[in-house]
C-alpha positions as CSV (number, residue, x, y, z in Angstrom):
1,M,1.5,34.2,25.4
2,A,4.5,36.0,25.2
3,D,5.6,33.1,27.3
4,E,4.7,30.5,24.5
5,T,6.3,32.7,21.8
6,N,9.8,32.3,23.8
7,N,9.6,28.9,24.4
8,A,9.0,28.0,20.6
9,A,11.9,30.4,19.9
10,T,14.5,28.9,22.1
11,A,13.1,25.4,21.1
12,E,14.1,25.9,17.5
13,P,18.0,26.2,17.8
14,Q,17.9,23.1,20.3
15,A,16.0,21.4,17.4
16,A,18.6,22.6,14.8
17,A,21.5,21.4,17.1
18,A,19.9,17.9,17.4
19,P,21.5,15.3,15.7
20,Q,19.5,13.9,12.4
21,P,18.1,10.6,13.0
22,V,19.5,7.5,11.2
23,K,17.3,6.4,8.5
24,M,18.2,2.8,6.8
25,Q,16.1,1.4,4.1
26,I,16.5,-1.8,2.1
27,L,16.4,-1.3,-1.6
28,A,17.3,-4.6,-3.2
29,Q,18.5,-8.0,-1.9
30,F,20.1,-10.4,-4.2
31,I,22.2,-13.6,-4.3
32,R,25.0,-12.9,-6.3
33,D,26.5,-16.6,-5.9
34,L,25.3,-19.8,-4.7
35,S,26.6,-23.4,-5.1
36,F,26.0,-26.5,-3.3
37,E,28.1,-29.4,-3.3
38,N,26.8,-32.8,-2.1
39,V,30.0,-34.7,-2.1
40,V,28.5,-38.0,-0.4
41,A,26.1,-38.6,-3.6
42,Q,29.2,-37.7,-5.9
43,K,31.5,-40.3,-3.9
44,G,29.0,-42.6,-2.3
45,A,28.3,-43.1,1.2
46,P,30.8,-42.8,3.7
47,S,31.5,-46.0,5.7
48,G,30.6,-46.4,9.1
49,E,29.0,-43.7,11.5
50,V,28.3,-40.4,10.3
51,Q,28.9,-37.5,13.0
52,P,28.7,-34.4,10.9
53,E,30.8,-31.4,12.0
54,I,30.0,-28.1,10.3
55,S,31.9,-24.9,10.1
56,V,31.0,-21.5,8.6
57,Q,33.3,-18.6,7.3
58,V,32.0,-15.3,7.1
59,S,33.4,-12.4,5.0
60,L,32.3,-8.9,4.9
61,D,32.5,-6.4,2.0
62,A,30.7,-2.7,1.4
63,R,30.8,0.1,-1.2
64,K,29.8,3.1,-2.1
65,R,27.1,3.1,-5.1
66,G,26.9,6.0,-7.8
67,S,23.9,7.3,-6.1
68,E,23.8,9.6,-2.8
69,N,23.5,7.7,0.3
70,Q,23.4,4.1,-1.7
71,Y,25.4,1.4,-0.4
72,E,26.0,-2.2,-1.6
73,V,26.8,-4.5,1.3
74,L,27.9,-8.4,0.2
75,S,28.2,-11.0,3.1
76,K,30.0,-14.4,1.9
77,F,29.1,-17.4,3.8
78,K,31.0,-20.6,3.5
79,V,29.5,-23.9,4.9
80,T,31.7,-26.9,5.3
81,S,30.3,-30.2,6.8
82,V,32.9,-33.0,7.2
83,N,32.3,-36.5,9.1
84,G,33.7,-35.9,12.5
85,S,34.8,-39.5,12.6
86,D,37.3,-39.7,9.1
87,K,37.2,-35.8,8.3
88,Q,35.9,-36.9,4.6
89,P,33.6,-34.0,3.1
90,L,29.6,-34.4,3.4
91,F,28.8,-30.9,1.6
92,L,29.8,-27.5,0.6
93,A,27.8,-24.6,0.3
94,E,28.7,-21.2,-0.5
95,L,26.4,-18.1,-0.8
96,D,27.5,-14.7,-1.8
97,Y,24.5,-12.3,-0.6
98,G,24.3,-8.9,-1.0
99,G,22.0,-5.8,-0.4
100,V,21.5,-2.2,-1.4
101,F,21.1,0.1,1.2
102,N,20.0,3.8,1.3
103,I,21.5,5.2,4.5
104,E,21.3,9.0,6.3
105,G,21.9,10.6,9.3
106,V,25.1,8.4,10.0
107,P,28.0,10.4,10.9
108,E,30.9,9.7,8.6
109,D,33.6,8.4,11.2
110,Q,30.7,5.8,12.1
111,L,29.5,4.7,8.5
112,H,31.9,1.9,8.1
113,P,31.2,-0.1,11.0
114,F,27.5,0.8,10.4
115,L,28.0,-0.9,7.0
116,M,29.6,-3.6,8.2
117,I,27.4,-4.4,11.3
118,E,24.0,-3.1,10.8
119,C,23.2,-3.9,7.0
120,P,24.7,-7.7,7.5
121,R,22.4,-8.0,10.5
122,M,19.3,-7.1,8.4
123,L,20.3,-9.5,5.7
124,F,21.1,-12.4,7.7
125,P,17.6,-13.9,8.4
126,F,17.3,-14.2,4.5
127,V,20.8,-15.7,4.4
128,R,19.9,-18.5,7.1
129,R,16.9,-19.1,5.2
130,I,18.8,-19.8,1.9
131,I,21.4,-21.9,3.6
132,S,18.6,-24.3,5.2
133,D,16.9,-24.6,2.2
134,V,19.7,-25.4,0.2
135,T,21.0,-28.0,2.6
136,R,17.4,-29.1,2.6
137,D,17.2,-29.6,-0.9
138,G,20.4,-30.8,-1.3
139,G,19.6,-34.0,0.8
140,F,20.6,-33.3,4.3
141,P,18.7,-32.1,7.3
142,P,18.1,-28.3,7.4
143,F,21.4,-26.4,8.6
144,N,20.2,-23.5,10.8
145,M,23.0,-21.2,11.1
146,E,23.3,-19.7,14.4
147,P,23.1,-16.1,14.7
148,V,26.4,-14.3,13.6
149,D,27.9,-12.0,15.9
150,F,28.9,-9.1,13.5
151,V,30.3,-6.8,15.9
152,A,33.0,-9.4,17.1
153,L,33.3,-10.2,13.3
154,Y,34.2,-6.4,12.7
155,R,36.4,-6.3,15.9
156,Q,38.2,-9.3,14.8
157,E,38.7,-7.7,11.1
158,L,40.0,-4.2,12.8
159,T,42.4,-6.4,14.9
160,R,43.7,-8.1,11.9
161,R,44.2,-5.3,10.1
162,A,46.3,-3.3,12.8
163,Q,48.6,-6.7,13.1
164,A,48.9,-6.7,9.2
165,Q,49.6,-3.0,9.2
166,A,52.3,-3.3,12.1
167,A,53.8,-6.1,10.5
168,Q,54.2,-4.4,7.1
169,A,55.7,-1.1,9.0
170,Q,58.2,-3.2,10.8
171,S,59.3,-5.1,7.8
172,E,59.6,-1.8,6.1
173,G,61.5,-0.7,9.2
174,Q,64.1,-3.6,8.7
175,K,64.7,-2.7,4.8
176,L,65.8,1.0,5.6
177,S,68.2,-0.4,8.0
């Protein structure tokens, strides 16, 4: 019995030193803005063969909310389809989709990447469904977006910011000369 007590006593400090598990809960999801333009219906059917080319632009934003451990993450998707043969627009869909998250146990230095990678990853299936439905309801075949690599998107943004800071520092250095 003395051995059990010793083991329990040594286990408590180890448990206290263990990192707190990460908890993420989606408290709400919402469409902040949604628009769809069927250019073909407005201007008439394109002449010749239609070969749609679709591009997707994604931007992300996150902010702390008033409540403790709550964050709002907003993802913006712009889907543009043009005719490959004459580059005339076919449709334009824009969706701003947000989520409110309760996040606990993420170290402060890892919180920004967590908000910009994991949270949008959780929202993406809903975004994909909305875009698919709106393109279908707009008179086109449903557009099923390929999964977005939010890690690569985050890294690209870090690189872009570093380059912008370097350019700003260089221009300020030239002003001082």
